[in-house]
SERO-4910 file (N, C-alpha, C, O; in steps of 0.05 Angstrom, whole numbers):
BEGIN
 pado doro    nc1    nc2    nc3   cac1   cac2   cac3    cc1    cc2    cc3    oc1    oc2    oc3
  Met    A    -46    -26    229    -68    -37    213    -81    -13    198    -88      7    210
  Phe    A    -86    -17    173    -98      4    157   -126     -4    150   -130    -26    138
  Ile    A   -146     12    156   -174      6    151   -184     25    130   -182     49    132
  Gln    A   -196     14    109   -207     30     88   -235     39     96   -252     22    100
  Pro    A   -239     65    100   -265     74    110   -288     69     91   -311     69    100
  Glu    A   -283     65     65   -305     61     46   -316     32     47   -337     27     35
  Ala    A   -303     14     60   -312    -13     62   -332    -16     85   -325    -10    108
  Glu    A   -357    -24     79   -378    -26    100   -369    -45    121   -372    -39    145
  Ala    A   -360    -68    114   -352    -88    134   -330    -77    152   -330    -81    176
  Gly    A   -311    -64    139   -288    -52    154   -298    -31    174   -289    -30    197
  Arg    A   -317    -15    165   -328      6    183   -343     -6    206   -340      3    229
  Phe    A   -358    -27    200   -374    -40    221   -355    -52    242   -359    -48    266
  Ile    A   -336    -67    233   -317    -80    252   -301    -59    267   -296    -61    291
  Phe    A   -292    -38    253   -277    -17    266   -294     -3    288   -284      1    310
  Cys    A   -319      3    282   -337     15    302   -341     -4    325   -342      5    349
  Leu    A   -344    -29    319   -348    -49    340   -323    -50    359   -326    -51    383
  Leu    A   -300    -50    347   -275    -51    363   -272    -25    379   -264    -26    402
  Leu    A   -279     -2    367   -277     23    381   -295     23    406   -288     32    427
  Lys    A   -320     14    402   -339     12    424   -328     -6    446   -330      1    470
  Ala    A   -316    -28    438   -305    -47    458   -282    -34    473   -280    -37    497
  Val    A   -265    -20    459   -242     -7    472   -252     15    491   -242     17    513
  His    A   -272     31    482   -282     52    500   -296     39    525   -293     50    547
  Leu    A   -310     18    520   -322      4    543   -301     -6    562   -304     -4    586
  Cys    A   -280    -17    551   -258    -27    568   -244     -4    583   -237     -7    606
  Gln    A   -241     18    569   -228     41    582   -245     52    605   -235     58    626
  Asp    A   -271     53    600   -290     62    621   -289     43    645   -287     51    668
  Lys    A   -289     17    639   -288     -3    660   -261     -1    675   -260     -4    699
  Asn    A   -240      4    659   -213      6    670   -212     30    690   -200     28    711
  Met    A   -224     52    682   -224     76    699   -240     71    725   -232     79    747
  Asn    A   -262     57    722   -279     51    746   -265     32    765   -267     35    790
  Glu    A   -250     13    755   -237     -6    772   -210      4    782   -200     -6    802
  Gly    A   -199     24    769   -173     34    777   -150     16    769   -128     20    779
  Ala    A   -154     -3    752   -133    -21    743   -117     -8    720   -128      7    704
  Ile    A    -92    -13    720    -74     -2    699    -63    -26    682    -55    -46    693
  Gly    A    -64    -22    656    -52    -43    639    -69    -68    636    -59    -89    631
  Met    A    -95    -65    639   -113    -88    637   -114    -98    608   -113    -83    589
  Asp    A   -115   -125    605   -116   -137    579   -145   -135    568   -164   -146    581
  Tyr    A   -149   -121    546   -176   -116    535   -183   -138    515   -206   -138    506
  Gly    A   -165   -155    508   -170   -175    487   -195   -191    492   -210   -196    474
  His    A   -198   -201    517   -221   -218    522   -247   -203    520   -267   -215    512
  Leu    A   -248   -178    527   -273   -162    525   -280   -157    496   -303   -159    488
  Ile    A   -260   -151    480   -264   -147    451   -274   -173    438   -293   -172    422
  Glu    A   -261   -194    445   -269   -220    434   -297   -227    442   -312   -238    426
  Glu    A   -305   -221    467   -332   -226    476   -353   -210    460   -373   -220    452
  Lys    A   -346   -184    454   -364   -167    438   -367   -179    410   -389   -179    399
  Ile    A   -345   -188    399   -346   -199    371   -363   -225    371   -379   -229    353
  Lys    A   -359   -242    391   -375   -267    393   -405   -260    395   -421   -274    383
  Lys    A   -412   -240    411   -440   -233    414   -451   -223    387   -474   -229    380
  Ser    A   -435   -207    373   -444   -197    347   -448   -220    327   -467   -220    311
  Met    A   -430   -240    329   -433   -264    311   -458   -279    318   -472   -288    300
  Glu    A   -465   -282    344   -489   -296    352   -514   -281    343   -534   -293    335
  Arg    A   -513   -254    343   -536   -238    333   -538   -239    303   -559   -231    292
  Gly    A   -517   -248    289   -518   -249    260   -509   -223    247   -514   -219    223
  Asp    A   -494   -206    261   -485   -181    250   -466   -184    227   -463   -167    210
  Phe    A   -453   -207    226   -433   -212    204   -443   -230    182   -428   -236    163
  Asp    A   -469   -237    183   -479   -257    164   -482   -246    136   -477   -261    117
  Asn    A   -489   -221    132   -494   -211    105   -473   -191     96   -479   -172     81
  Leu    A   -449   -195    104   -427   -177     96   -420   -183     67   -421   -206     58
  Pro    A   -412   -162     51   -404   -167     24   -380   -184     22   -361   -181     38
  Gly    A   -380   -203      4   -357   -221      0   -357   -245     19   -337   -260     20
  Lys    A   -379   -249     33   -379   -272     52   -376   -298     36   -389   -302     16
  Gly    A   -359   -315     46   -354   -341     34   -334   -340     11   -327   -361      0
  Lys    A   -325   -317      4   -305   -314    -18   -278   -310     -5   -275   -300     17
  Pro    A   -257   -318    -20   -230   -314     -9   -223   -284     -8   -234   -268    -23
  Leu    A   -206   -277     11   -198   -250     13   -182   -242    -11   -168   -259    -23
  Pro    A   -183   -217    -20   -167   -209    -43   -137   -212    -37   -128   -208    -14
  Lys    A   -122   -219    -58    -93   -223    -54    -80   -196    -48    -86   -176    -60
  Asp    A    -62   -197    -29    -48   -173    -21    -28   -165    -43    -10   -181    -50
  Glu    A    -31   -141    -54    -14   -133    -76     15   -128    -67     33   -125    -83
  Phe    A     19   -126    -41     46   -121    -30     57   -146    -17     77   -145     -1
  Ala    A     46   -170    -23     56   -195    -12     85   -201    -19     99   -215     -5
  His    A     94   -190    -42    121   -195    -51    142   -179    -36    166   -184    -38
  Leu    A    133   -159    -20    151   -142     -5    157   -154     22    140   -169     33
  Pro    A    179   -147     34    184   -156     61    163   -145     80    153   -122     76
  Pro    A    155   -160    100    133   -152    118    137   -124    131    117   -110    135
  Asp    A    162   -116    137    166    -91    150    162    -67    131    160    -44    140
  Leu    A    161    -72    104    157    -50     85    128    -48     75    121    -28     63
  Arg    A    112    -69     79     85    -70     67     68    -46     75     56    -33     58
  Asn    A     66    -40    101     49    -18    110     58      8     99     42     26     92
  Ser    A     85     12     97     96     37     87     87     41     58     78     62     50
  Tyr    A     90     20     42     82     21     14     52     25     11     43     40     -6
  Arg    A     36     12     28      7     15     28     -1     44     34    -19     55     21
  Ile    A     12     56     53      7     84     60     14    103     37     -1    121     30
  Leu    A     37     98     25     46    114      2     26    111    -21     19    131    -34
  Lys    A     17     87    -26     -2     82    -48    -28     96    -43    -39    109    -61
  Asn    A    -38     94    -18    -64    107    -12    -62    137    -13    -82    151    -16
  Ala    A    -38    148     -9    -34    177    -11    -27    185    -39    -20    209    -44
  Asn    A    -28    166    -58    -21    171    -86      8    182    -89     14    199   -105
  Met    A     25    170    -73     53    178    -73     70    155    -85     63    131    -81
  Leu    A     90    162   -100    109    142   -111    137    149   -101    143    172    -98
  Pro    A    153    129    -97    181    134    -91    194    149   -115    185    146   -137
  Glu    A    215    164   -109    227    181   -130    236    165   -154    233    173   -177
  Glu    A    248    141   -149    257    125   -171    234    115   -189    238    112   -213
  Met    A    211    111   -177    188    102   -193    177    126   -209    167    122   -231
  Ile    A    178    150   -198    169    173   -213    187    177   -237    178    183   -259
  Leu    A    213    174   -233    232    176   -256    227    155   -276    226    160   -300
  Lys    A    224    130   -267    219    108   -285    193    112   -301    192    107   -325
  Lys    A    173    122   -288    148    128   -302    151    149   -323    141    147   -345
  Arg    A    166    170   -316    171    192   -336    188    182   -359    183    190   -382
  Ile    A    206    164   -354    223    152   -376    205    137   -395    208    140   -419
  Val    A    186    121   -385    168    106   -402    150    126   -418    146    121   -442
  Glu    A    140    146   -405    124    166   -419    139    180   -441    128    183   -463
  Leu    A    164    187   -436    180    200   -457    186    181   -480    186    190   -503
  Glu    A    192    156   -474    197    137   -495    172    133   -513    174    131   -537
  Glu    A    149    132   -500    124    129   -516    119    154   -532    110    152   -555
  Leu    A    124    177   -521    121    202   -535    139    204   -559    132    213   -581
  Leu    A    164    196   -555    184    197   -577    177    179   -600    183    185   -623
  Ala    A    164    157   -594    156    138   -615    136    151   -634    134    143   -657
  Gly    A    120    170   -625     99    182   -642    106    209   -653     90    221   -667
  Ile    A    130    220   -646    137    247   -655    152    246   -682    170    230   -686
  Lys    A    143    263   -701    155    264   -728    174    288   -730    193    287   -746
  Asp    A    169    309   -715    185    334   -717    212    329   -704    214    323   -680
  Pro    A    234    332   -720    261    326   -710    270    346   -687    284    338   -669
  Glu    A    261    371   -689    269    391   -669    256    384   -642    269    385   -621
  Leu    A    230    378   -643    215    371   -619    226    344   -608    228    340   -583
  Ser    A    232    326   -626    243    300   -618    269    303   -603    275    289   -584
  Ala    A    286    321   -612    312    326   -600    309    336   -571    324    327   -553
  Asp    A    289    353   -566    284    363   -539    276    340   -520    286    338   -498
  Phe    A    258    323   -530    249    301   -514    271    280   -509    273    268   -488
  Lys    A    288    276   -530    311    258   -527    330    268   -506    341    252   -490
  Lys    A    334    294   -505    352    306   -485    340    301   -457    355    293   -439
  Glu    A    315    306   -454    302    302   -428    303    273   -420    307    266   -397
  Leu    A    298    255   -440    299    226   -434    327    218   -425    330    203   -406
  Ser    A    347    228   -438    374    222   -430    381    231   -402    393    217   -386
  Glu    A    372    256   -396    376    266   -369    362    249   -348    373    244   -326
  Lys    A    338    241   -353    322    224   -334    336    197   -330    337    187   -308
  Lys    A    345    186   -352    359    159   -350    384    162   -333    390    144   -317
  Ile    A    399    183   -338    424    187   -323    418    191   -293    431    179   -276
  Arg    A    398    207   -288    390    212   -260    381    187   -246    388    182   -223
  Tyr    A    365    170   -261    356    145   -250    380    126   -244    381    114   -223
  Asp    A    398    124   -263    421    107   -260    438    116   -236    448     99   -221
  Val    A    442    142   -234    458    152   -211    444    146   -185    457    138   -166
  Met    A    418    150   -185    403    145   -160    404    115   -152    408    109   -129
  Met    A    402     98   -172    403     69   -166    431     61   -158    434     44   -140
  Glu    A    451     73   -170    478     66   -162    484     76   -133    496     63   -117
  Lys    A    474    100   -128    477    111   -101    464     93    -80    475     89    -58
  Arg    A    441     83    -86    426     66    -67    436     37    -69    427     21    -53
  Lys    A    453     32    -87    463      4    -91    439    -15    -96    440    -38    -89
  Gly    A    418     -4   -107    394    -20   -112    398    -43   -131    386    -64   -128
  Ser    A    414    -38   -151    417    -59   -171    434    -82   -161    434   -104   -173
  Gln    A    448    -79   -138    464   -100   -127    448   -116   -106    457   -138    -98
  Ser    A    427   -105    -96    412   -119    -74    396   -142    -86    386   -141   -109
  Gly    A    393   -163    -71    377   -186    -79    348   -179    -83    335   -189   -102
  Ala    A    337   -162    -66    309   -154    -68    304   -140    -94    283   -145   -107
  Tyr    A    321   -121   -102    317   -106   -126    317   -125   -150    300   -123   -168
  Arg    A    337   -143   -151    339   -161   -174    314   -179   -175    304   -185   -197
  Gln    A    305   -187   -152    282   -205   -150    257   -192   -161    240   -205   -175
  Tyr    A    253   -166   -156    228   -153   -164    232   -134   -188    213   -121   -196
  Gln    A    256   -134   -199    260   -116   -222    242   -122   -245    231   -104   -258
  Arg    A    239   -148   -252    221   -155   -274    193   -146   -269    179   -136   -287
  Lys    A    183   -149   -244    156   -141   -237    153   -111   -240    133   -102   -250
  Ile    A    173    -96   -231    172    -67   -233    172    -59   -262    157    -41   -270
  Asp    A    190    -71   -278    191    -64   -306    165    -70   -321    156    -54   -337
  Arg    A    152    -93   -314    127    -99   -327    106    -79   -320     90    -71   -337
  Arg    A    105    -70   -295     85    -51   -286     88    -25   -300     68    -11   -305
  Phe    A    113    -17   -307    117      8   -322    120      4   -352    127     23   -366
  Gly    A    114    -20   -361    113    -24   -390    139    -30   -404    141    -27   -428
  Phe    A    159    -39   -389    184    -47   -402    184    -76   -411    203    -85   -423
***
């Protein structure tokens, strides 16, 4: 589970859960029990907070949750992509695709033939590298890639 520290509600719930876990661990140490289920203690703490009204004035109350931008990905990949996005990282093929789009936009505005030739050469190299990478990964043959190719292309301006 990934918690965004800048969200007040997330911080509050996270702190509440941490306190509950620490309380359970302390209780666990005192009782000498191993592998105790902490779920009921955490749930009890949350219910008490709800009764006190701690959750009443949270931002976004009564509104639907924001749509998950990674809902189109298989569940086992969502957290990985979320972590990469939060770290401002892109997969190598997306970096290449992004650079290809940048070069194409740049070439559209260049009038100097010598400078244009340099950028065309770089563009050609990037396209070849991207094609080889995709062929190597067999990405263009997988159902998942075909399914999301249009979405990826739209995001990068194709």
